[in-house]
C-alpha positions in Angstrom: 8.7 39.0 -30.7 11.7 36.9 -31.2 12.1 33.8 -29.0 15.4 32.1 -28.4 15.5 28.5 -29.7 15.5 25.8 -27.0 18.5 23.7 -26.3 18.1 20.4 -28.1 20.1 17.5 -26.9 20.3 14.0 -28.3 18.4 12.0 -25.7 17.7 8.2 -25.6 15.4 6.2 -23.4 17.2 4.0 -20.8 16.1 0.4 -21.2 15.9 -0.1 -17.4 14.3 3.1 -15.9 12.7 4.3 -19.1 13.9 7.9 -18.5 15.1 10.1 -21.3 18.9 10.6 -20.8 21.4 12.5 -22.8 23.4 10.2 -25.1 26.6 11.2 -23.3 25.3 9.5 -20.1 24.5 6.1 -21.7 26.2 2.8 -22.1 25.3 0.1 -24.5 24.6 -0.5 -28.2 21.7 0.0 -30.5 21.3 -3.8 -30.9 20.9 -4.5 -27.2 19.6 -1.1 -26.0 21.1 1.6 -23.9 21.3 2.0 -20.1 21.8 5.2 -18.2 24.8 5.6 -16.1 22.7 5.8 -12.9 21.1 2.3 -13.5 24.4 0.7 -14.3 26.1 2.2 -11.2 23.2 1.0 -8.9 23.4 -2.4 -10.5 27.1 -2.7 -9.7 26.6 -1.2 -6.2 23.9 -3.9 -5.5 26.4 -6.6 -6.5 29.0 -4.9 -4.2 26.5 -5.0 -1.3 26.0 -8.7 -1.9 29.8 -8.9 -1.5 29.9 -7.0 1.7 29.8 -3.3 0.9 27.8 -0.9 3.0 24.6 0.1 1.1 24.2 3.7 -0.1 20.4 3.5 0.4 17.3 2.5 -1.5 17.3 2.9 -5.2 13.5 3.1 -5.4 12.5 5.6 -2.6 16.0 7.3 -2.6 16.3 7.2 1.2 20.0 7.2 2.1 21.4 4.4 4.3 21.7 6.7 7.4 18.0 7.7 7.1 16.9 4.1 6.9 19.0 3.2 9.9 17.6 6.2 11.8 14.0 5.3 11.0 14.5 1.7 12.2 14.8 2.7 15.9 17.7 0.4 16.5 16.2 -2.6 14.7 18.5 -4.2 12.1 17.9 -2.7 8.6 17.7 -5.2 5.7 18.3 -4.3 2.1 17.4 -6.5 -0.8 19.1 -6.9 -4.1 16.1 -7.6 -6.3 16.3 -8.5 -10.0 14.1 -5.6 -11.4 13.9 -4.3 -14.9 16.7 -6.6 -16.0 19.3 -5.4 -13.5 19.8 -5.8 -9.7 18.3 -2.9 -7.8 19.0 -2.4 -4.1 15.6 -1.9 -2.3 14.6 -1.3 1.3 12.0 -3.7 2.8 9.1 -1.4 2.1 10.0 -0.9 -1.5 10.8 -4.6 -2.0 7.4 -5.6 -0.5 5.6 -3.2 -2.9 7.6 -4.5 -5.9 6.9 -8.2 -5.1 3.2 -7.5 -4.8 3.2 -5.9 -8.3 5.2 -8.9 -9.8 3.0 -11.8 -8.9 3.9 -13.1 -12.4 7.5 -13.6 -11.2 6.9 -14.7 -7.6 3.4 -16.1 -7.5 4.3 -19.7 -8.4 7.4 -19.9 -6.1 7.6 -21.1 -2.5 8.4 -17.4 -1.6 5.2 -16.3 -3.3 3.2 -19.1 -1.6 4.4 -17.9 1.8 3.2 -14.4 0.9 -0.1 -15.8 -0.4 0.4 -14.1 -3.8 
């Protein structure tokens, strides 16, 4: 029985999301580390949202902006540009709250963390 060889691609781990990504979809240098195109695009999108752009959605749960608005039943939807894994990530309120709880080391000794009783 002769099996066909699998396709082997040169993959590298993204320093932000830790996913294996083909080298052709990375930016960076070996000295600093590589970032996948998706993480870099989301980072710049989060910066754009801070400057007034309409959000595409949540980077964590992948819900699009329209779905988040629809789920809100007419209540204003807030998005948060959170420094996460070394870049800004755009998170919905639910994902932001879960992330903040996990990162007591960052927020616990701040006024924000005190308000949340971290």
